[in-house]
C-alpha positions in Angstrom: 45.0 21.8 -35.7 45.1 23.5 -32.3 41.4 24.1 -32.5 40.8 20.4 -33.3 42.8 19.4 -30.2 40.7 21.8 -28.1 37.5 20.4 -29.4 38.8 16.8 -28.8 39.7 17.7 -25.3 36.3 19.2 -24.6 34.6 16.2 -26.1 36.6 13.7 -24.0 36.1 15.8 -20.8 32.4 16.0 -21.5 32.1 12.2 -22.0 34.2 11.6 -18.8 32.1 14.0 -16.8 28.9 12.4 -18.1 30.0 9.0 -17.0 31.2 10.2 -13.6 28.2 12.4 -13.0 25.9 9.6 -13.9 27.7 7.2 -11.5 27.6 9.9 -8.8 23.9 10.4 -9.4 23.3 6.6 -9.1 25.3 6.4 -5.9 23.4 9.4 -4.5 19.9 8.1 -5.2 20.9 4.7 -3.8 22.2 6.3 -0.6 19.1 8.4 -0.3 16.9 5.3 -0.8 18.5 3.3 2.0 16.0 2.7 4.9 16.4 1.4 8.4 14.0 0.4 11.2 14.3 3.3 13.7 11.4 2.7 16.1 9.4 -0.2 17.6 6.0 0.2 19.3 4.3 -2.6 21.2 0.5 -3.1 21.1 -1.5 -5.5 23.2 -3.6 -8.4 22.0 -3.2 -11.7 20.2 -5.4 -11.0 17.2 -4.2 -11.1 13.7 -4.2 -8.1 11.4 -4.7 -6.9 7.8 -4.2 -3.4 6.5 -2.7 -0.5 8.3 -3.3 3.2 7.3 -1.8 6.5 8.2 -3.8 9.7 9.0 -1.5 12.5 7.9 -3.4 15.2 9.7 -3.5 13.7 13.2 -0.4 11.5 12.8 -2.4 8.4 13.8 -1.7 4.9 12.6 -4.8 2.7 12.2 -4.1 -1.0 12.7 -6.7 -3.7 12.0 -6.9 -6.3 14.7 -9.5 -8.9 13.9 -12.6 -7.5 15.5 -11.4 -4.0 16.5 -9.1 -1.3 15.4 -6.1 0.1 17.4 -5.1 3.7 16.7 -1.5 4.6 17.6 -0.3 8.2 18.1 3.0 8.1 16.2 4.3 11.2 18.0 4.0 9.7 21.5 4.2 6.0 20.6 1.1 5.4 22.8 -2.3 4.0 22.0 -4.7 6.9 21.2 -7.8 4.8 21.2 -9.7 1.8 19.8 -12.7 1.3 17.5 -14.8 -1.7 18.6 -17.2 -4.0 16.8 -15.4 -4.1 13.4 -15.7 -7.9 12.9 -13.2 -9.0 10.2 -11.8 -5.5 9.8 -9.7 -5.0 6.7 -8.9 -1.5 5.5 -9.3 2.3 6.0 -10.0 5.4 4.0 -9.8 9.0 5.4 -12.1 11.8 4.2 -10.2 14.7 5.8 -12.5 17.6 4.8 -15.3 15.9 6.7 -13.1 14.5 9.5 -14.4 11.0 8.7 -12.8 7.6 8.6 -14.3 4.6 6.7 -13.5 1.1 7.9 -14.3 -2.1 6.0 -15.5 -5.1 8.1 -15.3 -8.3 6.1 -17.2 -10.7 8.3 -19.8 -8.2 9.4 -20.3 -7.0 5.8 -20.4 -3.4 6.9 -18.4 -0.2 6.6 -18.0 1.7 9.9 -17.8 5.5 9.8 -16.0 7.2 12.6 -15.1 10.8 13.6 -11.3 11.0 13.1 -10.9 13.4 16.0 -12.7 11.3 18.6 -12.9 7.8 17.0 -16.6 7.9 17.8 -18.8 5.8 15.5 -21.1 8.1 13.5 -22.6 5.6 11.0 -22.6 2.0 9.9 -23.2 1.4 6.2 -24.3 -2.0 4.9 -21.8 -3.3 2.3 -23.0 -3.7 -1.3 -21.5 -7.2 -1.4 -20.0 -9.8 0.8 -16.5 -9.3 2.4 -15.8 -5.6 2.0 -12.0 -5.4 1.9 -9.8 -2.9 0.1 -11.0 0.7 0.3 -10.0 4.0 -1.3 -11.2 7.6 -1.1 -11.0 9.7 -4.3 -11.4 13.4 -3.3 -12.2 14.7 -6.8 -15.2 12.4 -7.0 -16.3 12.7 -3.4 -16.6 8.9 -3.3 -15.2 6.0 -1.3 -14.6 2.9 -3.4 -14.8 -0.6 -1.7 -13.6 -4.0 -3.0 -16.2 -6.6 -2.1 -14.1 -9.8 -2.1 -16.6 -12.6 -2.1 -19.1 -10.7 -4.2 -16.5 -10.0 -6.9 -17.5 -6.4 -7.1 -16.4 -2.8 -6.5 -18.9 -0.3 -5.0 -19.0 3.4 -4.7 -20.2 5.3 -1.6 -21.1 9.0 -1.7 -19.4 10.6 1.3 -22.1 13.3 1.7 -25.0 10.9 2.0 -23.0 7.9 3.2 -25.0 5.7 0.8 -23.8 3.1 -1.8 -24.6 4.8 -5.2 -23.2 2.2 -7.7 -21.7 -1.2 -7.9 -19.7 -2.9 -10.7 -18.9 -6.6 -11.2 -15.2 -7.2 -11.9 -15.3 -10.9 -12.6 -13.0 -12.1 -9.7 -11.8 -11.3 -6.2 -10.9 -7.6 -6.0 -8.1 -6.5 -3.7 -6.4 -3.1 -3.4 -7.5 0.0 -5.3 -5.7 3.1 -6.8 -6.9 6.2 -8.7 -5.4 8.5 -11.3 -6.0 12.2 -11.7 -8.7 11.7 -14.4 -11.1 9.8 -12.0 -10.2 6.3 -13.3 -10.1 3.6 -10.6 -7.8 0.6 -10.8 -8.2 -2.6 -8.8 -6.2 -5.8 -8.6 -8.2 -8.9 -9.3 -6.4 -11.6 -7.3 -7.7 -14.8 -8.7 -7.5 -13.7 -12.3 -4.1 -12.0 -12.1 -5.2 -8.9 -13.8 -5.9 -5.2 -13.2 -9.4 -3.9 -14.0 -9.9 -0.2 -14.8 -13.2 1.5 -13.9 -14.6 4.8 -14.8 -15.0 6.4 -11.3 -18.0 8.5 -12.3 -20.1 5.8 -13.9 -18.5 2.9 -12.0 -18.3 0.8 -15.1 -15.5 -1.5 -16.3 -13.3 0.2 -19.0 -10.5 -2.3 -19.5 -8.9 -5.5 -18.2 -5.1 -5.9 -18.3 -3.4 -9.3 -17.7 -0.4 -9.3 -15.3 1.4 -12.5 -16.3 3.8 -13.7 -14.9 2.3 -12.2 -11.8 0.3 -14.5 -9.6 -2.3 -13.3 -6.9 -1.8 -9.6 -7.2 -2.6 -7.8 -3.9 -1.1 -4.4 -3.1 -1.5 -1.6 -5.6 0.0 1.9 -5.8 0.2 4.6 -8.4 2.6 7.3 -9.5 -0.1 9.7 -10.7 2.2 12.2 -12.3 3.8 9.6 -14.6 0.7 7.4 -14.8 2.4 4.3 -13.6 0.9 1.5 -11.5 2.8 -0.7 -9.1 1.2 -4.0 -8.4 2.8 -6.6 -6.1 2.3 -10.3 -6.5 2.6 -13.4 -4.3 5.3 -15.0 -6.5 8.0 -12.4 -6.0 7.1 -10.0 -8.8 6.4 -6.2 -8.7 4.8 -5.3 -12.1 5.0 -1.7 -13.3 2.1 -0.9 -15.7 1.2 2.0 -17.8 -2.0 3.3 -16.3 -3.2 4.7 -19.7 -2.8 1.6 -21.8 -2.0 -1.4 -19.6 1.4 -1.8 -21.2 3.9 -3.7 -19.0 6.7 -1.3 -18.3 8.9 -3.3 -15.8 9.0 -6.6 -13.9 11.0 -6.3 -10.6 12.0 -9.0 -8.1 10.6 -8.6 -4.6 10.0 -10.8 -1.5 7.3 -13.4 -1.2 3.6 -12.9 -0.4 3.4 -9.1 -0.2 0.0 -7.6 0.6 0.6 -3.8 0.2 2.4 -1.4 -2.1 3.1 2.3 -1.7 4.7 5.1 -3.7 6.6 8.1 -2.4 6.2 10.7 -5.1 8.8 13.1 -3.6 11.5 10.4 -3.4 10.5 8.5 -6.5 10.4 5.3 -4.5 8.0 2.4 -4.6 7.7 -0.1 -1.7 6.5 -3.7 -1.3 5.9 -5.2 2.2 6.7 -8.9 1.9 5.2 -11.0 4.6 6.7 -14.4 3.7 10.2 -13.0 3.4 10.1 -10.6 6.3 11.4 -7.8 4.1 10.5 -4.5 2.5 11.6 -4.0 -1.0 12.6 -0.5 -2.1 12.4 0.3 -5.8 13.7 3.6 -7.3 12.0 5.2 -10.3 15.0 6.2 -12.4 12.6 7.5 -15.0 9.0 6.6 -16.0 10.2 3.6 -18.0 13.2 2.4 -15.9 13.3 1.1 -12.3 15.9 -0.3 -9.9 15.7 -2.4 -6.8 17.9 -0.5 -4.3 17.2 -2.3 -1.0 15.6 -5.3 0.6 15.2 -4.1 4.2 14.9 -6.8 6.9 11.6 -6.3 8.8 9.7 -9.2 10.4 8.1 -12.4 9.1 4.4 -11.7 8.7 4.9 -7.9 8.0 2.8 -8.1 4.9 1.1 -4.7 5.0 2.3 -1.2 5.5 1.4 2.5 5.5 3.4 5.4 4.1 3.8 8.8 5.9 4.5 10.9 2.8 5.5 14.0 4.8 8.2 12.3 6.9 9.0 9.6 4.2 8.4 7.0 6.9 6.9 3.5 6.4 5.0 1.7 9.1 4.8 -2.1 9.2 3.3 -4.5 11.7 3.8 -8.1 12.8 4.3 -10.4 15.8 5.9 -13.6 16.9 4.0 -16.8 16.1 3.1 -19.9 18.0 1.8 -23.3 16.7 -1.5 -23.3 14.8 -4.8 -24.2 16.4 -6.3 -27.6 15.8 -7.8 -28.0 12.3 -11.6 -28.2 12.0 -14.0 -28.8 9.1 -14.6 -25.1 8.8 -10.9 -24.3 9.0 -8.9 -27.3 7.8 -5.6 -25.3 7.4 -5.3 -23.0 10.5 -2.6 -20.4 10.5 0.0 -20.0 13.3 -1.3 -18.3 16.4 -0.1 -14.9 17.6 1.9 -15.0 20.8 0.3 -12.5 23.2 2.5 -9.5 24.0 4.7 -9.8 20.9 2.7 -7.6 18.4 4.6 -4.6 17.3 4.7 -1.7 14.9 7.9 -1.0 13.0 8.8 2.5 11.7 11.3 2.5 8.8 13.0 5.7 8.0 15.6 6.8 5.4 19.1 6.4 6.8 20.7 9.6 8.0 23.7 10.8 6.0 26.8 12.6 7.0 25.7 12.8 10.6 22.6 14.8 9.7 19.0 13.8 10.2 16.6 13.8 7.3 
């Protein structure tokens, strides 16, 4: 009888501890996942923008500005330099072992190659299709992959020769790209609301995965260790997909019209930058099949793209204040609001310090 009472007490204590410990763990990860905007940097110009990207070696933030690129030194907060003649600039890929940066120029239909130390242009590569947009470097394949939006294709560039070596049709407008550890490439196809999987070596289509109820998927990120894809959609959805099978794992609420996604593997956090809502949604990976929205950080309207610094666990976003749109024309019947000169800024979002201690 006494032994039974002891066992009963241990069982109840264990259950109580499990509940309390689980609650404590939930509170801990939610506290660790809370971000705040800690810095603002101003940049000149009234041009619009697309992607931003972070060079982890030089601590430089690359910001697309219509027909040129501004490069911010994030340690000093000052402009390090600019890259000119990048008409319709979209995205960036960094090949660190060669100290090269690749820049997609959508209106010029070229890829500019620069020396990352000096920003000097060392090559200009003709795109394999119209409107080169999303771009990704895959070190294991020594290839840069480019989404050609109007050509509905993805092309591969050999970084040694700086030549296009293959191109695959994806059947729709490709956007952001991601890669797993096996050399498979994934791309969002915006107008078909699907992810296309490519074999990175042969650059051939292997699978097509529908994303309903997602509409207009744009940003894409991957948790390579758990083989999970995070795709963000214009209609307030973040879809989590199994990168091995295309199985839908989770559907999470985010803000409207995001254009970028990121995943911090150390913190187990996925991010969505929501331009329409002016928020950054933070999602915690509880385990590979369960996810929780832990924050919607207020940023700025128009802050649709972002770049993650995985070393400092910092996220950079950009936007400006807007004026009235220009007059409509036959070529541009629905002009967007203008950028008010002198209002463009970079936001740095950092995890909130806890107990008076910095991260």
